C-alpha positions in Angstrom: -22.2 -13.6 21.2 -18.8 -15.5 21.5 -18.1 -17.3 24.8 -16.0 -20.1 26.3 -17.5 -23.4 26.0 -18.4 -25.4 29.1 -19.2 -29.2 29.7 -22.9 -28.1 29.5 -22.2 -27.3 25.7 -21.0 -30.8 24.7 -24.2 -31.8 23.1 -24.4 -28.5 21.1 -20.7 -28.9 19.9 -21.3 -32.5 18.9 -24.5 -31.4 16.9 -22.7 -28.7 15.2 -19.8 -30.9 14.4 -22.1 -33.6 12.9 -24.2 -31.2 10.9 -21.2 -29.3 9.4 -19.1 -32.3 8.6 -21.9 -33.9 6.7 -22.5 -30.7 4.9 -18.9 -29.9 4.1 -17.5 -33.3 3.4 -20.3 -35.0 1.5 -18.8 -36.5 -1.6 -15.3 -35.8 -0.2 -15.0 -38.1 2.7 -17.1 -41.3 2.8 -19.9 -41.2 5.4 -18.7 -44.2 7.3 -15.3 -42.6 7.8 -16.9 -39.3 8.8 -19.1 -41.1 11.4 -16.1 -43.0 12.8 -14.0 -39.8 13.2 -17.0 -37.8 14.7 -17.8 -40.6 17.3 -14.1 -40.6 18.4 -13.2 -37.0 18.2 -16.5 -35.6 19.7 -17.1 -38.1 22.4 -18.0 -36.7 25.8 -14.5 -37.7 27.3 -12.6 -36.2 24.3 -14.7 -32.9 24.5 -14.2 -32.7 28.2 -10.4 -33.1 27.7 -10.5 -30.4 24.9 -12.3 -28.0 27.2 -9.6 -28.5 29.9 -6.6 -28.3 27.7 -7.5 -26.1 24.8 -9.5 -23.0 23.9 -13.0 -23.9 22.8 -15.3 -21.0 21.9 -19.0 -21.1 21.1 -20.9 -18.7 18.9 -24.5 -18.2 19.9 -27.4 -16.5 18.4 -30.6 -15.9 20.5 -29.2 -18.3 23.2 -28.6 -21.1 20.7 -25.1 -22.5 19.7 -24.6 -22.0 16.0 -20.8 -22.6 15.6 -17.6 -23.3 17.6 -13.9 -22.9 17.2 -11.2 -24.9 19.0 -7.6 -23.6 19.4 -4.6 -25.1 21.0 -2.8 -22.9 23.5 0.5 -21.3 22.4 3.4 -23.8 22.9 6.9 -23.2 23.9 7.8 -22.3 20.2 5.1 -19.7 20.0 2.9 -21.9 17.8 -0.8 -22.6 18.1 -3.2 -24.6 15.9 -6.8 -23.9 15.1 -8.0 -27.6 15.5 -11.5 -27.1 14.3 -14.0 -24.3 13.3 -17.4 -25.4 12.4 -20.7 -23.4 11.8 -24.1 -24.7 11.2 -24.7 -24.2 7.3 -27.5 -21.7 7.8 -25.2 -19.4 9.8 -22.2 -19.6 7.5 -21.3 -16.3 5.9 -23.0 -14.4 8.7 -19.9 -13.0 10.5 -19.7 -15.7 13.3 -16.6 -17.3 11.8 -14.8 -14.0 11.7 -15.9 -13.3 15.4 -14.8 -16.7 16.6 -11.4 -16.3 14.8 -10.9 -12.8 16.3 -11.8 -13.9 19.8 -9.5 -16.9 19.5 -6.6 -14.7 18.2 -7.0 -12.4 21.2 -6.4 -15.3 23.4 -3.1 -16.4 21.8 -1.0 -13.7 23.3 2.8 -14.1 22.9 2.2 -16.5 20.0 4.1 -16.3 16.8 2.1 -18.5 14.4 -1.3 -20.1 14.1 -1.6 -23.2 11.9 -4.7 -24.6 10.4 -5.1 -27.7 8.2 -7.9 -27.8 5.7 -9.0 -30.6 3.4 -8.0 -29.3 0.0 -11.5 -29.7 -1.6 -13.1 -27.7 1.3 -13.2 -24.5 -0.9 -15.5 -22.7 1.6 -13.0 -23.2 4.4 -10.0 -22.3 2.2 -11.7 -19.1 1.0 -12.5 -18.2 4.7 -9.0 -18.6 5.8 -7.4 -16.9 2.8 -9.8 -13.9 3.2 -8.8 -13.7 6.9 -5.0 -13.4 6.4 -3.9 -17.1 6.4 -1.2 -18.0 3.9 -0.9 -21.3 2.2 2.2 -23.1 3.1 1.9 -26.4 1.4 -0.4 -29.1 0.1 0.1 -32.8 0.9 -1.5 -36.2 0.8 -2.3 -37.9 4.0 -4.4 -40.9 5.2 -7.4 -39.9 7.2 -8.9 -43.0 8.9 -7.3 -45.0 6.1 -8.8 -42.8 3.3 -6.4 -40.7 1.3 -7.0 -36.9 1.5 -5.2 -33.9 0.1 -4.6 -31.5 2.9 -3.7 -27.7 2.7 -1.7 -26.2 5.6 -2.0 -22.6 6.3 -0.3 -20.2 8.7 -1.4 -16.9 10.2 1.3 -14.5 11.6 0.4 -13.9 15.3 3.6 -11.8 15.9 2.0 -8.6 14.5 -0.8 -8.6 16.9 -0.9 -6.3 20.0 0.6 -8.4 22.8 
């Protein structure tokens, strides 16, 4: 089941983010940098703000949160961004990511493009986006909490969707 996240889901979202970040970025992003980012980006005030200003969707199985996706709303240029999509490792490749993406896309009516930024070494993430119609635009180096990372920028064409 996919549903809109509520403030009651903050602990579940935080838990999923921590588990999936540690699983995905082990050996790519040093643990102290991961922890600092997660503490800031997944604090209660930050998640409350995300729930007010963006689209935060939860995937549930048997009443338990197993993943989430966070989309910005469509801006004046028709652009939106998939800020985050994380799944507990044991629920990856089970169809929940595709359901979260599909539900999120259905909420971006009138949009032209959906962007997502993926750490270049995150091959599971890159494979998922490429398999679901995202096109690679560019790769670039950036500093993430002071740590150099290669980032891949993808785009999904929203204009072909039923409006």
